[in-house]
PLY file of the C-alpha trace (Angstrom):
ply
format ascii 1.0
element vertex 378
property float x
property float y
property float z
element edge 377
property int vertex1
property int vertex2
end_header
-12.27 -62.60 -9.42
-13.50 -60.43 -6.57
-10.98 -59.34 -3.94
-11.75 -60.96 -0.55
-13.59 -58.82 1.99
-10.60 -58.90 4.37
-8.34 -57.51 1.66
-10.88 -54.83 0.81
-11.10 -53.92 4.51
-7.30 -53.64 4.61
-7.38 -51.25 1.68
-10.09 -49.20 3.37
-8.01 -49.13 6.57
-4.94 -47.91 4.67
-7.06 -45.29 2.95
-8.44 -44.11 6.30
-4.93 -43.90 7.73
-3.91 -41.81 4.75
-6.89 -39.51 5.28
-6.06 -39.21 9.00
-2.46 -38.28 8.17
-3.72 -35.74 5.62
-6.03 -34.27 8.29
-3.18 -34.05 10.81
-0.80 -32.40 8.36
-3.57 -30.13 7.07
-4.20 -29.00 10.65
-0.48 -28.33 11.10
-0.56 -26.43 7.83
-3.47 -24.33 9.10
-1.59 -23.61 12.33
1.53 -22.61 10.39
-0.58 -20.37 8.16
-2.06 -18.74 11.30
1.45 -18.28 12.76
2.57 -16.84 9.45
-0.35 -14.39 9.47
0.42 -13.36 13.08
4.10 -12.94 12.21
3.18 -10.75 9.26
1.03 -8.57 11.54
3.84 -8.38 14.10
6.24 -7.51 11.31
3.96 -4.65 10.22
3.81 -3.38 13.82
7.59 -3.55 14.23
8.13 -1.87 10.87
5.74 0.88 11.98
7.63 1.28 15.26
10.96 1.45 13.39
9.56 4.11 11.07
8.29 6.13 14.04
11.63 5.83 15.84
13.51 6.79 12.68
11.37 9.92 12.30
11.93 10.76 15.98
15.68 10.24 15.57
15.75 12.41 12.44
13.83 15.12 14.33
16.35 14.95 17.18
19.20 15.08 14.67
17.66 18.25 13.27
17.25 19.78 16.74
20.83 18.86 17.68
22.08 20.41 14.45
20.06 23.57 15.16
21.40 23.72 18.72
24.91 23.31 17.38
24.38 26.19 14.99
22.99 28.35 17.82
25.90 27.42 20.03
28.37 28.32 17.27
26.60 31.66 16.71
26.65 32.55 20.41
30.30 31.46 20.66
31.12 33.86 17.81
29.22 36.61 19.63
31.21 35.89 22.81
34.43 36.05 20.84
33.33 39.37 19.27
32.35 40.74 22.69
35.72 39.75 24.07
37.47 41.69 21.30
35.19 44.68 21.92
35.94 44.60 25.63
39.66 44.45 24.89
39.35 47.39 22.50
37.44 49.49 25.04
39.76 48.52 27.86
42.76 49.49 25.71
41.17 52.76 24.63
40.04 53.61 28.19
43.46 52.74 29.58
45.18 54.95 26.99
42.84 57.83 27.76
43.21 57.49 31.52
46.99 57.24 31.09
46.98 60.44 29.05
44.88 62.16 31.71
47.25 60.89 34.35
50.28 62.15 32.42
48.64 65.57 32.28
48.00 65.69 35.97
44.93 63.52 36.27
41.66 64.75 37.70
43.23 66.69 40.60
41.38 69.98 41.21
44.62 71.97 41.41
45.67 70.78 37.99
42.28 71.43 36.45
42.18 74.95 37.98
45.68 75.69 36.86
45.06 74.68 33.30
41.64 76.26 32.91
41.05 79.74 31.59
38.46 80.31 34.24
36.76 78.67 37.17
33.70 77.88 35.08
35.80 76.16 32.41
37.64 74.20 35.09
34.39 73.00 36.62
32.98 72.02 33.23
36.18 70.24 32.22
36.24 68.25 35.48
32.58 67.31 35.04
33.09 66.00 31.50
36.23 64.11 32.36
34.35 62.35 35.16
31.50 61.53 32.83
33.89 60.05 30.28
35.56 57.94 32.94
32.19 56.70 34.27
31.00 55.93 30.73
34.12 53.90 30.06
33.62 51.94 33.25
29.93 51.29 32.51
30.68 50.25 28.94
33.31 47.79 30.07
30.99 46.44 32.80
28.11 46.11 30.29
30.29 44.25 27.82
31.59 42.00 30.59
27.99 41.25 31.72
26.93 40.52 28.14
29.94 38.26 27.67
29.07 36.42 30.88
25.43 36.00 29.71
26.56 34.65 26.36
28.88 32.21 28.12
25.89 31.08 30.22
23.87 30.63 27.02
26.63 28.47 25.56
26.66 26.38 28.72
22.87 25.96 28.54
23.01 25.10 24.83
25.69 22.52 25.52
23.56 21.08 28.32
20.46 20.86 26.08
22.58 19.40 23.28
23.92 16.76 25.66
20.35 15.90 26.76
19.15 15.70 23.13
22.17 13.62 22.14
21.48 11.25 25.02
17.85 11.02 23.97
18.91 10.48 20.36
21.25 7.67 21.42
18.40 6.11 23.40
16.06 6.32 20.40
18.78 4.92 18.14
19.26 2.04 20.61
15.53 1.29 20.52
15.60 1.50 16.74
18.44 -1.03 16.61
16.53 -3.34 18.98
13.45 -3.11 16.78
15.57 -3.85 13.71
16.95 -6.94 15.44
13.38 -7.96 16.34
12.39 -7.39 12.71
15.26 -9.57 11.51
14.20 -12.29 13.95
10.64 -12.06 12.61
11.91 -12.25 9.04
13.98 -15.31 9.92
10.89 -16.83 11.54
8.85 -15.99 8.43
11.41 -17.71 6.21
11.36 -20.75 8.49
7.54 -20.80 8.45
7.52 -20.46 4.66
9.94 -23.41 4.39
7.89 -25.50 6.83
4.71 -24.52 5.01
6.20 -25.49 1.63
7.41 -28.82 3.03
4.00 -29.57 4.58
2.17 -28.51 1.42
4.41 -30.83 -0.59
3.79 -33.64 1.90
0.02 -33.06 1.92
-0.08 -32.92 -1.86
1.87 -36.18 -2.10
-0.48 -37.80 0.42
-3.50 -36.46 -1.46
-2.12 -37.86 -4.70
-1.54 -41.25 -3.10
-4.97 -41.13 -1.43
-6.65 -40.23 -4.69
-5.02 -43.16 -6.45
-5.81 -45.54 -3.59
-9.43 -44.34 -3.61
-9.54 -45.24 -7.29
-8.08 -48.66 -6.60
-10.55 -49.22 -3.76
-13.35 -48.32 -6.14
-11.99 -50.65 -8.80
-11.70 -53.75 -6.60
-15.41 -53.55 -5.88
-16.02 -54.01 -9.61
-14.55 -57.51 -9.58
-12.02 -56.61 -12.29
-8.56 -57.15 -10.91
-5.10 -57.45 -12.41
-3.05 -60.48 -11.35
-0.57 -58.65 -9.12
-1.66 -57.42 -5.66
-3.37 -54.06 -5.51
-0.74 -52.64 -3.11
1.98 -53.40 -5.68
-0.07 -51.77 -8.39
-0.43 -48.64 -6.29
3.24 -48.51 -5.33
4.37 -49.04 -8.92
2.32 -46.04 -9.98
4.90 -43.26 -10.16
4.33 -40.45 -7.66
4.29 -37.02 -9.26
6.66 -34.53 -7.56
3.65 -32.34 -6.77
-0.08 -32.57 -7.32
-1.43 -29.83 -9.60
-3.04 -26.91 -7.77
-6.68 -27.34 -6.94
-9.13 -25.91 -9.46
-10.93 -22.82 -8.24
-14.46 -23.39 -9.42
-18.08 -23.87 -8.36
-17.98 -27.63 -8.58
-20.76 -29.52 -10.34
-23.76 -28.86 -8.08
-24.83 -25.86 -10.18
-24.80 -28.02 -13.32
-27.06 -30.74 -11.96
-29.20 -32.10 -14.80
-27.42 -30.19 -17.58
-23.95 -31.75 -17.86
-23.29 -33.22 -21.30
-22.75 -36.96 -21.60
-18.98 -37.34 -22.09
-19.20 -39.90 -24.93
-21.52 -41.17 -27.65
-22.57 -44.68 -26.73
-25.11 -46.90 -24.97
-25.32 -47.00 -21.19
-24.48 -50.59 -20.24
-24.48 -50.33 -16.44
-25.61 -47.57 -14.11
-24.63 -46.51 -10.63
-25.70 -48.75 -7.76
-25.47 -52.18 -6.17
-25.33 -55.36 -8.20
-24.17 -58.97 -7.79
-21.40 -60.16 -10.13
-22.17 -63.56 -11.62
-19.08 -65.15 -10.03
-19.58 -63.57 -6.60
-21.91 -64.19 -3.67
-21.78 -60.68 -2.25
-23.48 -57.58 -3.58
-21.04 -54.88 -4.68
-21.48 -51.22 -5.51
-20.92 -50.04 -9.06
-19.60 -46.54 -8.44
-20.04 -44.99 -11.86
-21.55 -45.36 -15.31
-20.28 -47.78 -17.94
-20.98 -47.22 -21.64
-20.65 -49.43 -24.69
-18.78 -47.33 -27.28
-16.98 -47.67 -30.58
-13.20 -47.88 -30.52
-11.60 -44.46 -30.72
-14.69 -42.54 -29.58
-13.95 -39.01 -28.41
-14.12 -38.56 -24.64
-15.00 -35.01 -23.59
-14.83 -33.14 -20.27
-18.28 -32.69 -18.79
-17.32 -29.28 -17.32
-14.38 -26.93 -16.87
-11.68 -28.16 -14.54
-8.02 -28.98 -14.01
-6.38 -32.27 -14.95
-5.27 -33.84 -11.66
-4.19 -37.26 -12.90
-3.26 -38.93 -16.16
-2.14 -42.55 -16.06
-3.30 -46.13 -15.68
-5.16 -47.81 -12.83
-6.22 -51.39 -12.19
-9.66 -52.06 -13.70
-9.74 -48.58 -15.27
-7.10 -48.84 -17.97
-6.08 -45.41 -19.12
-7.52 -42.95 -16.62
-7.99 -39.17 -16.41
-9.23 -37.37 -13.28
-10.51 -33.77 -13.44
-10.92 -31.42 -10.48
-13.95 -29.12 -10.89
-13.58 -27.25 -7.61
-15.56 -27.48 -4.37
-14.22 -31.06 -3.95
-15.99 -32.33 -7.09
-14.05 -34.73 -9.35
-14.89 -36.57 -12.55
-13.11 -39.77 -13.64
-12.80 -41.06 -17.21
-11.63 -44.67 -17.75
-10.57 -47.05 -20.56
-8.74 -44.38 -22.55
-5.96 -44.12 -25.12
-4.45 -41.31 -27.18
-4.62 -38.94 -24.21
-4.55 -35.30 -25.33
-4.03 -33.54 -21.98
-1.47 -33.69 -19.20
-1.60 -33.23 -15.43
-1.94 -29.57 -14.52
-3.80 -28.55 -17.71
-6.92 -26.43 -17.29
-9.68 -27.53 -19.67
-13.08 -26.19 -20.68
-16.26 -28.19 -20.74
-16.48 -30.16 -23.99
-12.71 -30.39 -24.41
-11.62 -33.69 -25.98
-9.52 -35.42 -23.33
-8.71 -38.70 -25.09
-10.15 -41.48 -27.20
-11.75 -44.69 -25.95
-9.50 -47.76 -26.03
-10.00 -51.07 -27.81
-12.17 -52.55 -25.04
-15.21 -50.87 -26.62
-16.31 -49.59 -23.26
-16.00 -46.34 -21.34
-16.25 -45.73 -17.60
-17.38 -42.42 -16.06
-17.58 -41.48 -12.40
-18.27 -38.36 -10.30
-16.93 -37.94 -6.78
-17.72 -35.45 -4.06
-15.31 -35.16 -1.12
-13.61 -38.35 -2.30
-16.80 -40.44 -2.30
-18.47 -41.64 -5.53
-21.96 -40.30 -6.22
-24.50 -41.22 -8.88
-23.59 -39.28 -12.06
-27.01 -39.78 -13.70
-28.79 -36.85 -11.95
-26.02 -34.52 -13.14
-26.17 -35.52 -16.81
-28.63 -34.05 -19.30
-31.29 -36.50 -20.44
-31.28 -37.74 -23.99
0 1
1 2
2 3
3 4
4 5
5 6
6 7
7 8
8 9
9 10
10 11
11 12
12 13
13 14
14 15
15 16
16 17
17 18
18 19
19 20
20 21
21 22
22 23
23 24
24 25
25 26
26 27
27 28
28 29
29 30
30 31
31 32
32 33
33 34
34 35
35 36
36 37
37 38
38 39
39 40
40 41
41 42
42 43
43 44
44 45
45 46
46 47
47 48
48 49
49 50
50 51
51 52
52 53
53 54
54 55
55 56
56 57
57 58
58 59
59 60
60 61
61 62
62 63
63 64
64 65
65 66
66 67
67 68
68 69
69 70
70 71
71 72
72 73
73 74
74 75
75 76
76 77
77 78
78 79
79 80
80 81
81 82
82 83
83 84
84 85
85 86
86 87
87 88
88 89
89 90
90 91
91 92
92 93
93 94
94 95
95 96
96 97
97 98
98 99
99 100
100 101
101 102
102 103
103 104
104 105
105 106
106 107
107 108
108 109
109 110
110 111
111 112
112 113
113 114
114 115
115 116
116 117
117 118
118 119
119 120
120 121
121 122
122 123
123 124
124 125
125 126
126 127
127 128
128 129
129 130
130 131
131 132
132 133
133 134
134 135
135 136
136 137
137 138
138 139
139 140
140 141
141 142
142 143
143 144
144 145
145 146
146 147
147 148
148 149
149 150
150 151
151 152
152 153
153 154
154 155
155 156
156 157
157 158
158 159
159 160
160 161
161 162
162 163
163 164
164 165
165 166
166 167
167 168
168 169
169 170
170 171
171 172
172 173
173 174
174 175
175 176
176 177
177 178
178 179
179 180
180 181
181 182
182 183
183 184
184 185
185 186
186 187
187 188
188 189
189 190
190 191
191 192
192 193
193 194
194 195
195 196
196 197
197 198
198 199
199 200
200 201
201 202
202 203
203 204
204 205
205 206
206 207
207 208
208 209
209 210
210 211
211 212
212 213
213 214
214 215
215 216
216 217
217 218
218 219
219 220
220 221
221 222
222 223
223 224
224 225
225 226
226 227
227 228
228 229
229 230
230 231
231 232
232 233
233 234
234 235
235 236
236 237
237 238
238 239
239 240
240 241
241 242
242 243
243 244
244 245
245 246
246 247
247 248
248 249
249 250
250 251
251 252
252 253
253 254
254 255
255 256
256 257
257 258
258 259
259 260
260 261
261 262
262 263
263 264
264 265
265 266
266 267
267 268
268 269
269 270
270 271
271 272
272 273
273 274
274 275
275 276
276 277
277 278
278 279
279 280
280 281
281 282
282 283
283 284
284 285
285 286
286 287
287 288
288 289
289 290
290 291
291 292
292 293
293 294
294 295
295 296
296 297
297 298
298 299
299 300
300 301
301 302
302 303
303 304
304 305
305 306
306 307
307 308
308 309
309 310
310 311
311 312
312 313
313 314
314 315
315 316
316 317
317 318
318 319
319 320
320 321
321 322
322 323
323 324
324 325
325 326
326 327
327 328
328 329
329 330
330 331
331 332
332 333
333 334
334 335
335 336
336 337
337 338
338 339
339 340
340 341
341 342
342 343
343 344
344 345
345 346
346 347
347 348
348 349
349 350
350 351
351 352
352 353
353 354
354 355
355 356
356 357
357 358
358 359
359 360
360 361
361 362
362 363
363 364
364 365
365 366
366 367
367 368
368 369
369 370
370 371
371 372
372 373
373 374
374 375
375 376
376 377
């Protein structure tokens, strides 16, 4: 019997609702993919900023180390100058003490101890020069020591400034690392959401694909006794739908695809009126009269998207050829492929069942199209 129009409309409504839900989730998936792409770009920017800050921090570490080495060197020089000043002060003090013990620089003492007036004058002159030299040497060393101390103070000041700057850079680096961790957490969340949505979309696509097949079958007038909804729900859902086939579709093969079976074409694509029905229905594929156990071959390369049974189709295989092109093969047994397999054109998929008929259909974007223009003549 033919399914009532109201029931067919209900199936079409459910199919449309499924397609709408697929569209909604596909849009969400696109938005998540865009967010994921933006997050990846932001992650690259933050990673670049972290690298730049790390290089800046390493440069500052090097400068601080160099300043520390300079400061240590100058401190050693100051220490050496201090010892030199002490040595000269001690030596000068000893010499001046000796002079003092011998009467000092008093003219009477110099005259009394000199052999002549000229020697006395010369001796006094040289003693004064020695004393002045000692004073200048000590003053020079003290000035140099003071300058070195100022250098140490300046080095310490610069070191403090560089250390402060280094701490600031390190703080920014830590902030960027925290931002990077937040981005990575967001990426993981997006990947999880994306995986969940992909799984949901794939499950909906699988259900939609099966419901499309059922919708197509009820128009044929061949129905199983139980309701179509029950037949669909009893069909076990695969955990995931195989990945889409990346291919050119079937448009490029128009007019040259091989006929998938040896047999006689019994009914073509198009409208017809079943003998027991008043309404005209659309036959959505080609039906062949074949011998039992005839080999059924793939018309082109593709991926096996479905292997199972459907109302009015018997054993059924659906191939994805890419670009939203699908081919359906019905009334099968001894299936030789499984869902997810990639097959070449001409690959034997199964054998025809005992009904001595074979059904073939091509779909584009989920809608059946006439297969005849795609198949080679003869």
